MIZALO-890432 format. One record per residue: x, z, y of N, C-alpha, C in turn; residue number from 1. Coordinates in nm, 4 decimals, m for minus. Atoms other than C-alpha are relative to their C-alpha. Layout:
BEGIN
+----------+----------+----------+----------+----------+----------+----------+----------+----------+-----+
!      n.x !      n.z !      n.y !     ca.x !     ca.z !     ca.y !      c.x !      c.z !      c.y ! num !
+----------+----------+----------+----------+----------+----------+----------+----------+----------+-----+
!        X !        Z !        Y !        X !        Z !        Y !        X !        Z !        Y ! NUM !
...
+----------+----------+----------+----------+----------+----------+----------+----------+----------+-----+
This chain:
BEGIN
+----------+----------+----------+----------+----------+----------+----------+----------+----------+-----+
!      n.x !      n.z !      n.y !     ca.x !     ca.z !     ca.y !      c.x !      c.z !      c.y ! num !
+----------+----------+----------+----------+----------+----------+----------+----------+----------+-----+
!  m0.1298 !   0.0153 !  m0.0559 !  m7.2509 !  m0.0067 !  m1.8692 !   0.0356 !   0.1246 !   0.0800 !   1 !
!  m0.0459 !  m0.1213 !  m0.0653 !  m7.0442 !   0.2830 !  m1.7427 !   0.0551 !  m0.0359 !   0.1384 !   2 !
!  m0.0511 !   0.0318 !  m0.1325 !  m6.9749 !   0.2905 !  m1.3686 !   0.1489 !   0.0351 !   0.0117 !   3 !
!  m0.1447 !  m0.0216 !  m0.0228 !  m6.6121 !   0.2665 !  m1.2529 !   0.0229 !   0.1253 !   0.0808 !   4 !
!  m0.0363 !  m0.1195 !  m0.0768 !  m6.4389 !   0.5759 !  m1.1256 !   0.0624 !  m0.0472 !   0.1304 !   5 !
!  m0.0482 !   0.0467 !  m0.1306 !  m6.3954 !   0.5065 !  m0.7593 !   0.0530 !   0.1146 !   0.0838 !   6 !
!  m0.0526 !  m0.1150 !  m0.0706 !  m6.2365 !   0.8393 !  m0.6679 !   0.1422 !  m0.0340 !   0.0505 !   7 !
!  m0.1305 !   0.0400 !  m0.0529 !  m5.9451 !   0.7427 !  m0.4339 !   0.1028 !   0.1131 !  m0.0055 !   8 !
!  m0.0971 !  m0.1089 !  m0.0003 !  m5.7844 !   1.0888 !  m0.4467 !   0.0786 !   0.0046 !  m0.1306 !   9 !
!  m0.0728 !   0.0042 !   0.1267 !  m5.6908 !   1.0485 !  m0.8150 !   0.1090 !  m0.1056 !   0.0050 !  10 !
!  m0.0997 !   0.1067 !  m0.0106 !  m5.5115 !   0.7217 !  m0.7452 !   0.1109 !   0.0394 !   0.0975 !  11 !
!  m0.1005 !  m0.0437 !  m0.0962 !  m5.3339 !   0.8705 !  m0.4443 !   0.0912 !   0.1054 !  m0.0619 !  12 !
!  m0.0809 !  m0.1014 !   0.0671 !  m5.2146 !   1.1621 !  m0.6575 !   0.1011 !  m0.0623 !  m0.0948 !  13 !
!  m0.0906 !   0.0694 !   0.0914 !  m5.0633 !   0.9297 !  m0.9168 !   0.1076 !  m0.0733 !   0.0797 !  14 !
!  m0.0972 !   0.0717 !  m0.0841 !  m4.8953 !   0.7227 !  m0.6443 !   0.1021 !   0.0981 !   0.0591 !  15 !
!  m0.0898 !  m0.1011 !  m0.0541 !  m4.7485 !   1.0397 !  m0.4928 !   0.1002 !   0.0462 !  m0.1052 !  16 !
!  m0.0897 !  m0.0384 !   0.1086 !  m4.6054 !   1.1465 !  m0.8291 !   0.1013 !  m0.1105 !  m0.0298 !  17 !
!  m0.0912 !   0.1122 !   0.0245 !  m4.4574 !   0.7999 !  m0.8830 !   0.1046 !  m0.0085 !   0.1108 !  18 !
!  m0.0925 !   0.0046 !  m0.1130 !  m4.3017 !   0.8059 !  m0.5357 !   0.1028 !   0.1126 !  m0.0085 !  19 !
!  m0.0932 !  m0.1121 !   0.0157 !  m4.1501 !   1.1508 !  m0.5955 !   0.1011 !  m0.0259 !  m0.1121 !  20 !
!  m0.0901 !   0.0323 !   0.1105 !  m4.0039 !   1.0322 !  m0.9273 !   0.1045 !  m0.1027 !   0.0439 !  21 !
!  m0.0929 !   0.1028 !  m0.0484 !  m3.8485 !   0.7262 !  m0.7604 !   0.1015 !   0.0599 !   0.0966 !  22 !
!  m0.0907 !  m0.0652 !  m0.0951 !  m3.7014 !   0.9366 !  m0.4770 !   0.0994 !   0.0884 !  m0.0739 !  23 !
!  m0.0885 !  m0.0854 !   0.0788 !  m3.5587 !   1.1814 !  m0.7305 !   0.1072 !  m0.0836 !  m0.0713 !  24 !
!  m0.0958 !   0.0872 !   0.0701 !  m3.3948 !   0.9026 !  m0.9338 !   0.1005 !  m0.0581 !   0.0988 !  25 !
!  m0.0907 !   0.0552 !  m0.1015 !  m3.2499 !   0.7415 !  m0.6194 !   0.0947 !   0.1069 !   0.0535 !  26 !
!  m0.0863 !  m0.1090 !  m0.0462 !  m3.1158 !   1.0792 !  m0.5042 !   0.1106 !   0.0308 !  m0.0991 !  27 !
!  m0.1001 !  m0.0265 !   0.1042 !  m2.9388 !   1.1393 !  m0.8356 !   0.1032 !  m0.1129 !  m0.0043 !  28 !
!  m0.0917 !   0.1145 !   0.0007 !  m2.7890 !   0.7878 !  m0.8324 !   0.0916 !   0.0042 !   0.1227 !  29 !
!  m0.0806 !  m0.0089 !  m0.1219 !  m2.6711 !   0.8329 !  m0.4719 !   0.1029 !   0.1117 !  m0.0108 !  30 !
!  m0.0928 !  m0.1123 !   0.0175 !  m2.5158 !   1.1714 !  m0.5515 !   0.1150 !  m0.0388 !  m0.0931 !  31 !
!  m0.1036 !   0.0435 !   0.0940 !  m2.3286 !   1.0235 !  m0.8487 !   0.0932 !  m0.1019 !   0.0659 !  32 !
!  m0.0808 !   0.1020 !  m0.0667 !  m2.2096 !   0.7270 !  m0.6404 !   0.0950 !   0.0627 !   0.1017 !  33 !
!  m0.0856 !  m0.0688 !  m0.0980 !  m2.0765 !   0.9531 !  m0.3631 !   0.1118 !   0.0754 !  m0.0714 !  34 !
!  m0.1032 !  m0.0693 !   0.0766 !  m1.8910 !   1.1607 !  m0.6220 !   0.1064 !  m0.0950 !  m0.0515 !  35 !
!  m0.0955 !   0.0986 !   0.0505 !  m1.7295 !   0.8516 !  m0.7727 !   0.0872 !  m0.0528 !   0.1124 !  36 !
!  m0.0760 !   0.0551 !  m0.1123 !  m1.6260 !   0.7122 !  m0.4342 !   0.0996 !   0.1023 !   0.0542 !  37 !
!  m0.0923 !  m0.1001 !  m0.0532 !  m1.4738 !   1.0408 !  m0.3132 !   0.1141 !   0.0271 !  m0.0983 !  38 !
!  m0.1060 !  m0.0162 !   0.0998 !  m1.2803 !   1.0817 !  m0.6408 !   0.0955 !  m0.1185 !   0.0054 !  39 !
!  m0.0840 !   0.1197 !  m0.0097 !  m1.1530 !   0.7259 !  m0.6088 !   0.0894 !   0.0062 !   0.1235 !  40 !
!  m0.0809 !  m0.0118 !  m0.1223 !  m1.0362 !   0.7924 !  m0.2518 !   0.1157 !   0.0964 !  m0.0204 !  41 !
!  m0.1079 !  m0.0948 !   0.0270 !  m0.8361 !   1.0948 !  m0.3677 !   0.1058 !  m0.0625 !  m0.0894 !  42 !
!  m0.0937 !   0.0661 !   0.0888 !  m0.6783 !   0.8851 !  m0.6414 !   0.0837 !  m0.1041 !   0.0699 !  43 !
!  m0.0739 !   0.1021 !  m0.0740 !  m0.5736 !   0.6168 !  m0.3944 !   0.0942 !   0.0639 !   0.1011 !  44 !
!  m0.0821 !  m0.0628 !  m0.1039 !  m0.4306 !   0.8598 !  m0.1378 !   0.1364 !   0.0421 !  m0.0535 !  45 !
!  m0.1280 !  m0.0475 !   0.0539 !  m0.1583 !   0.9977 !  m0.3688 !   0.1032 !  m0.1124 !  m0.0106 !  46 !
!  m0.1007 !   0.1070 !   0.0049 !   0.0135 !   0.6634 !  m0.4443 !   0.0409 !  m0.0483 !   0.1386 !  47 !
!  m0.0341 !   0.0437 !  m0.1354 !  m0.0025 !   0.5723 !  m0.0755 !   0.1036 !   0.0948 !   0.0605 !  48 !
!  m0.0985 !  m0.0960 !  m0.0511 !   0.1831 !   0.8944 !   0.0170 !   0.1327 !  m0.0153 !  m0.0726 !  49 !
!  m0.1231 !   0.0203 !   0.0758 !   0.4351 !   0.8288 !  m0.2595 !   0.0772 !  m0.1205 !   0.0527 !  50 !
!  m0.0656 !   0.1196 !  m0.0531 !   0.5065 !   0.4824 !  m0.1226 !   0.0587 !   0.0294 !   0.1378 !  51 !
!  m0.0542 !  m0.0374 !  m0.1311 !   0.5463 !   0.6230 !   0.2299 !   0.1261 !   0.0844 !  m0.0144 !  52 !
!  m0.1176 !  m0.0855 !   0.0218 !   0.7879 !   0.8890 !   0.1013 !   0.1177 !  m0.0829 !  m0.0500 !  53 !
!  m0.1061 !   0.0877 !   0.0492 !   0.9858 !   0.6217 !  m0.0845 !   0.0646 !  m0.0759 !   0.1153 !  54 !
!  m0.0549 !   0.0764 !  m0.1116 !   1.0234 !   0.4119 !   0.2301 !   0.0681 !   0.0902 !   0.1030 !  55 !
!  m0.0720 !  m0.0946 !  m0.0852 !   1.1179 !   0.7202 !   0.4320 !   0.1391 !   0.0279 !  m0.0569 !  56 !
!  m0.1304 !  m0.0216 !   0.0630 !   1.3972 !   0.7857 !   0.1808 !   0.0885 !  m0.1239 !   0.0163 !  57 !
!  m0.0757 !   0.1230 !  m0.0219 !   1.5041 !   0.4204 !   0.2041 !   0.0519 !  m0.0066 !   0.1439 !  58 !
!  m0.0436 !  m0.0037 !  m0.1399 !   1.5163 !   0.4565 !   0.5822 !   0.1117 !   0.1013 !   0.0188 !  59 !
!  m0.1058 !  m0.1007 !  m0.0052 !   1.7238 !   0.7711 !   0.5366 !   0.1320 !  m0.0554 !  m0.0499 !  60 !
!  m0.1226 !   0.0641 !   0.0492 !   1.9736 !   0.5699 !   0.3327 !   0.0592 !  m0.0939 !   0.1041 !  61 !
!  m0.0487 !   0.0915 !  m0.1041 !   1.9971 !   0.3105 !   0.6078 !   0.0610 !   0.0768 !   0.1173 !  62 !
!  m0.0530 !  m0.0829 !  m0.1092 !   2.0463 !   0.5798 !   0.8741 !   0.1330 !   0.0622 !  m0.0409 !  63 !
!  m0.1259 !  m0.0573 !   0.0485 !   2.3163 !   0.7464 !   0.6616 !   0.1097 !  m0.1049 !  m0.0051 !  64 !
!  m0.0968 !   0.1091 !   0.0028 !   2.4884 !   0.4121 !   0.6119 !   0.0494 !  m0.0317 !   0.1408 !  65 !
!  m0.0396 !   0.0256 !  m0.1388 !   2.4864 !   0.3495 !   0.9879 !   0.0836 !   0.1146 !   0.0547 !  66 !
!  m0.0774 !  m0.1160 !  m0.0442 !   2.6116 !   0.7038 !   1.0513 !   0.1421 !  m0.0086 !  m0.0530 !  67 !
!  m0.1327 !   0.0136 !   0.0602 !   2.9002 !   0.6432 !   0.8108 !   0.0815 !  m0.1068 !   0.0723 !  68 !
!  m0.0690 !   0.1082 !  m0.0711 !   2.9873 !   0.3177 !   0.9846 !   0.0421 !   0.0446 !   0.1404 !  69 !
!  m0.0298 !  m0.0446 !  m0.1373 !   2.9707 !   0.4751 !   1.3335 !   0.1078 !   0.1076 !   0.0042 !  70 !
!  m0.0940 !  m0.1127 !   0.0007 !   3.1835 !   0.7764 !   1.2316 !   0.1175 !  m0.0190 !  m0.0951 !  71 !
!  m0.1043 !   0.0229 !   0.1005 !   3.4322 !   0.6139 !   0.9951 !   0.1383 !   0.0399 !   0.0486 !  72 !
!  m0.1319 !  m0.0339 !  m0.0528 !   3.7288 !   0.6830 !   1.2281 !   0.0107 !   0.1452 !   0.0442 !  73 !
!  m0.0039 !  m0.1358 !  m0.0544 !   3.6322 !   1.0334 !   1.3437 !  m0.0130 !   0.1084 !  m0.1058 !  74 !
!   0.0192 !  m0.0999 !   0.1048 !   3.5578 !   1.2068 !   1.0129 !   0.1217 !  m0.0012 !  m0.0917 !  75 !
!  m0.1126 !  m0.0138 !   0.0920 !   3.8428 !   1.3376 !   0.8004 !  m0.0548 !   0.0084 !  m0.1418 !  76 !
!   0.0539 !   0.0066 !   0.1341 !   3.7623 !   1.2400 !   0.4433 !   0.0998 !   0.0550 !  m0.1001 !  77 !
!  m0.0785 !  m0.0552 !   0.1100 !   3.9002 !   1.4470 !   0.1575 !  m0.0884 !  m0.0017 !  m0.1235 !  78 !
!   0.0801 !   0.0141 !   0.1206 !   3.7854 !   1.3814 !  m0.1946 !  m0.0129 !   0.1347 !  m0.0714 !  79 !
!   0.1350 !   0.0470 !  m0.0322 !   3.5275 !   1.5057 !  m0.2904 !  m0.0568 !   0.0757 !   0.1199 !  80 !
!   0.0592 !  m0.0589 !  m0.1198 !   3.3541 !   1.5725 !   0.0391 !  m0.1459 !  m0.0400 !   0.0061 !  81 !
!   0.1425 !   0.0260 !  m0.0113 !   2.9821 !   1.6011 !   0.0908 !  m0.0461 !   0.0406 !   0.1396 !  82 !
!   0.0563 !  m0.0273 !  m0.1324 !   2.8110 !   1.5778 !   0.4294 !  m0.1505 !  m0.0150 !  m0.0074 !  83 !
!   0.1456 !   0.0097 !  m0.0128 !   2.4454 !   1.6616 !   0.4590 !  m0.0268 !  m0.0313 !   0.1460 !  84 !
!   0.0001 !   0.0422 !  m0.1402 !   2.4103 !   1.4606 !   0.7760 !  m0.1373 !   0.0085 !   0.0659 !  85 !
!   0.1348 !  m0.0112 !  m0.0561 !   2.0334 !   1.4706 !   0.8197 !  m0.0832 !   0.0889 !  m0.0915 !  86 !
!   0.0871 !  m0.0894 !   0.0767 !   1.7971 !   1.7462 !   0.7098 !  m0.1326 !   0.0123 !   0.0731 !  87 !
!   0.1335 !  m0.0105 !  m0.0607 !   1.4243 !   1.7275 !   0.7787 !  m0.0131 !  m0.0802 !   0.1285 !  88 !
!   0.0032 !   0.0853 !  m0.1193 !   1.4747 !   1.4484 !   1.0310 !  m0.1361 !  m0.0685 !   0.0100 !  89 !
!   0.1325 !   0.0620 !  m0.0101 !   1.1342 !   1.3352 !   1.1635 !   0.0094 !  m0.1517 !   0.0181 !  90 !
!   0.0086 !   0.1456 !  m0.0130 !   1.0455 !   0.9687 !   1.1278 !  m0.1426 !  m0.0402 !  m0.0338 !  91 !
!   0.1390 !   0.0384 !   0.0234 !   0.6961 !   0.8269 !   1.1629 !  m0.0847 !   0.1233 !  m0.0240 !  92 !
!   0.0844 !  m0.1162 !   0.0315 !   0.4494 !   1.0648 !   0.9991 !   0.0588 !   0.0826 !  m0.1148 !  93 !
!  m0.0660 !  m0.0786 !   0.1038 !   0.7079 !   1.2229 !   0.7679 !   0.1401 !   0.0396 !   0.0423 !  94 !
!  m0.1389 !  m0.0391 !  m0.0260 !   1.0652 !   1.3469 !   0.7406 !   0.0882 !  m0.0528 !  m0.1127 !  95 !
!  m0.0943 !   0.0380 !   0.1038 !   1.3786 !   1.2484 !   0.5536 !   0.1242 !   0.0855 !   0.0120 !  96 !
!  m0.1288 !  m0.0673 !   0.0053 !   1.7046 !   1.4106 !   0.4507 !   0.0974 !  m0.0955 !  m0.0666 !  97 !
!  m0.0990 !   0.0910 !   0.0560 !   2.0273 !   1.2252 !   0.3742 !   0.1342 !   0.0703 !  m0.0122 !  98 !
!  m0.1315 !  m0.0570 !   0.0277 !   2.3645 !   1.3193 !   0.2289 !   0.0968 !  m0.1129 !  m0.0327 !  99 !
!  m0.1066 !   0.0941 !   0.0316 !   2.6905 !   1.1226 !   0.2161 !   0.1055 !   0.0759 !  m0.0802 ! 100 !
!  m0.1029 !  m0.0612 !   0.0833 !   2.9400 !   1.2031 !  m0.0595 !   0.1170 !  m0.0967 !  m0.0099 ! 101 !
!  m0.1213 !   0.0803 !   0.0112 !   3.2958 !   1.0724 !  m0.0376 !   0.0603 !   0.0249 !  m0.1375 ! 102 !
!  m0.0484 !  m0.0134 !   0.1370 !   3.4225 !   1.0040 !  m0.3879 !   0.1450 !  m0.0438 !  m0.0158 ! 103 !
!  m0.1391 !   0.0420 !   0.0053 !   3.7729 !   0.8852 !  m0.3015 !   0.0136 !  m0.1503 !   0.0198 ! 104 !
!  m0.0223 !   0.1420 !  m0.0249 !   3.9232 !   0.5524 !  m0.2003 !  m0.1014 !  m0.0537 !   0.0999 ! 105 !
!   0.1038 !   0.0586 !  m0.0860 !   3.6520 !   0.3334 !  m0.0543 !  m0.1391 !   0.0230 !  m0.0572 ! 106 !
!   0.1263 !  m0.0226 !   0.0692 !   3.3714 !   0.4839 !  m0.2607 !  m0.0769 !   0.1169 !   0.0600 ! 107 !
!   0.0909 !  m0.0994 !  m0.0554 !   3.0786 !   0.6735 !  m0.1152 !  m0.1296 !  m0.0030 !  m0.0793 ! 108 !
!   0.1355 !  m0.0081 !   0.0577 !   2.7497 !   0.7918 !  m0.2608 !  m0.0939 !   0.0489 !   0.1085 ! 109 !
!   0.1045 !  m0.0414 !  m0.0935 !   2.4331 !   0.8307 !  m0.0620 !  m0.1167 !   0.0554 !  m0.0794 ! 110 !
!   0.1254 !  m0.0489 !   0.0551 !   2.1336 !   1.0425 !  m0.1499 !  m0.0942 !   0.0239 !   0.1170 ! 111 !
!   0.0992 !  m0.0204 !  m0.1056 !   1.8146 !   1.0608 !   0.0493 !  m0.1327 !   0.0363 !  m0.0645 ! 112 !
!   0.1346 !  m0.0336 !   0.0446 !   1.4680 !   1.2055 !   0.0121 !  m0.0933 !  m0.0101 !   0.1196 ! 113 !
!   0.1007 !   0.0098 !  m0.1049 !   1.1511 !   1.1505 !   0.2093 !  m0.1233 !   0.0798 !  m0.0388 ! 114 !
!   0.1248 !  m0.0714 !   0.0267 !   0.8368 !   1.3548 !   0.2429 !  m0.1008 !  m0.0320 !   0.1095 ! 115 !
!   0.1089 !   0.0325 !  m0.0911 !   0.5018 !   1.2856 !   0.4032 !  m0.0921 !   0.1197 !   0.0062 ! 116 !
!   0.0937 !  m0.1113 !  m0.0163 !   0.2764 !   1.5554 !   0.5461 !  m0.1367 !  m0.0340 !  m0.0530 ! 117 !
!   0.1355 !   0.0203 !   0.0526 !  m0.0852 !   1.5991 !   0.4382 !  m0.0799 !  m0.0902 !   0.0855 ! 118 !
+----------+----------+----------+----------+----------+----------+----------+----------+----------+-----+
């Protein structure tokens, strides 16, 4: 009968190699996961800014409508007249611009745009 190899350093060497392989695999998986999460965050940030800009423009329309109501007796309207009443007006964490266009009679057009900083 052949005696068993009882050299503990050989077993420790194999365990060390196995541990290094496991750490390497976990590191690669973690790196890939972090890359996916950061890419996903960038993809979510753009629509959020778009929605904020949309609501800033909507607010600009409301402000322009109120401005028109407040100044209906003081402004001389001649068709077609365009008033850029707000330009780069700060609101929240962005700005808006609004224009009122008199089209004759009781008809007005409003345009507004909103932008959100980085």
